[in-house]
N, C-alpha and C positions, 0 to 999 in steps of 0.2 A: 762176665761175658766180655767185657771190654779188654781184660787182661788175656783172656783166651785168644781173642782176635789179634792182639798185638804180638802175642807169642807166635801165632801161626804165620803172620806176616813176617816176622823176623826169621822163622824157620825157612820160609819160602825164599827170602832174599838170600839166606845164607846157602841153601842148597842150590838156587839159581846161579849164584855168583861163582861157587865153587865147582860146579859141575864140569866146565871145560878143563879143569886141571887134570882130570883123569885122561884127557885126550892129549895133552901137551908132551907127554913121554912118547907117545906114538909119532906126533909131528916132528919131534927131535930127531927121530930115526930118518925122516924124509928130508929134513933140513937141519943140518947140525948147528946152524947158527941160532936156532929157537932155544931160548932159555925157559925152563920150566916154571920159575917162580916169578911172583910180583906183578902179574897182570891184572888189569881191571877190565871187567866186561862192559863194553859200551853197547852191545846189541846181541841179543840171541833169539833165534827164531826155531821152533820145532814145527817141521813141515811133514810129520809123518815119518817117512823112510829117511828124510834128511834133516839134520840139525846144522844150523849155520850160526857161527860165532864171529863176532868182531871185538878184538881186544886191543887194549893200549897199555903201554907201560913207560913211565918215565925214569930215565937213569941220568941223573945230572942235568945237562942241558939237551940230552937226546931224547926224542920220543919215538918209541918203537910201536909199530902197528902190525897186527896180525889178523887176518880174516881167513876162516877156513870153514868147510863143510864136512860133515861125517854122514856117509850113506850107510844105513844098516839094512841088512838082509840076512837070509838064512845062513849064508856063508860067513858072515861076520861083519866087520866095520871096515869101509874104505875111506880114506881121508883125502881131501883135495885141498891144497892150500891155494886160496884165491889171491892174497897178497901178503908179503912179508917185507917191510921196508923200514928204514930209520930216517929221521929228519932232524937236522940240527941247524943252528945259526952260527955263522962265523964271518968275521970281516964284513958285515952288512949284507951278506947273502944267506939265503936258505939253501941247504943242500938236502937232497933226497937220494937214497941208495937203496935199490931192492936186491936182495940177496937170496941165492940158491946154493947152499953149501959153500964151496970155494968160488963160485961164479957170481959176478956182478951182473945182474940182468939189465940195469940201467943206473945211471948216476948222472945227476944234473944239478945246476944251481939256478937261482933266480933271486931277484930283489924282492919278490913278492912273498908274503907269508903263505906257505903251502900246508899249514897244519889243518885247515879246514877246507879250503878250496884251492884247486890248481889254477894257475893263471893261464892266459892264452899260450898256445905252443910257441909263438914268435917271442914270447917274454922268458923262455927257458933256454939255458945254454947246457947242452948235453956234452958230457965227457965220453960216455959210451952207452950203448943200448937205446939209441933213439928210435930205431925201427921197432924194436920190441915194445917200447912205450907207447908208440903210436898204435901198434897192434892191439896192445891191452886196453887202451882207451877207445878202441873202435873209431880211430881217426883215419883208417885206410879204406880205399875203395874195395869192393868185393874181389875184384881181380888182383889187388895188391895183397889183400889178405891171403889169398890162395898162394901167391908167390912167396910171401913170409912163411907160411906153413910149409912149403916145399923146401925152404932154404933156412929154416929157423936157426940152426946150429951156428951157421957162419954169419948170418945177419946179426944175431945178437952180440957177436964179439966186435962188430965194427966200431971204431972210436971216432969221435969227432961230432960236430954239430952241423956243419955245412954239407949236407948229404944230398944226393940226387933223389927225386921221388922213386919209389920202387916201380918196377915194371909191372904190367898187367898179365895175369894168366886168365885166358877165357877158355873156360870149359865148354865144349860143344854140348848141345842139349841131346840127350840119347834119343834114338829113333823111336823107342817105344813110349816116350813121354808125349802125350797128346795135349796140346793146349785147348782150353775150353772155346767152344763156338759161342757166339753170343746168342744165337737162336735156339740151340739144342742143349746147352749146358755141357757137362763133362762127358766125354766118350771114352770108352775103354778099348784098347787094341790088344786082342789076345792072339794075333796071328804070328807073334815071334816066339 
């Protein structure tokens, strides 16, 4: 019985670790920088209609990180790449570069090891993509996030580190949205 349990565990680990490899071919179509081979699974979650994977790969002195989700429905599978970046150390600095095909989403260096945790934003020197990084890390106000979303293509390409804070976009609350009153609770306005 102990032998059967060990075989089952080995089969489960083999199937669990090799499962995302069938998705990597499809991810390569989304981002041509993603290599199909050599990934180690650091995390995988099955949440019903969504599967999430976090993978790492070491190539020499460079660590690649890829996290993605697959959404399954009757129409097929849709992929979303959460993160794809590489990290390496050179001349006393740690560099991190996020890639989307031929675009560099962000590139920075820091004296702090970024393989497990990111340092404070003031300890990071950006070469490009600071606004994208701040957006990705939820470090912008709601209004700044709206501004970034409206101007994503041009803001992602801005180079440098000493950048002004993004302006705020304040969307007006639609007239048919009623705030709850303290005494009566939520009210519905069907007059529109």
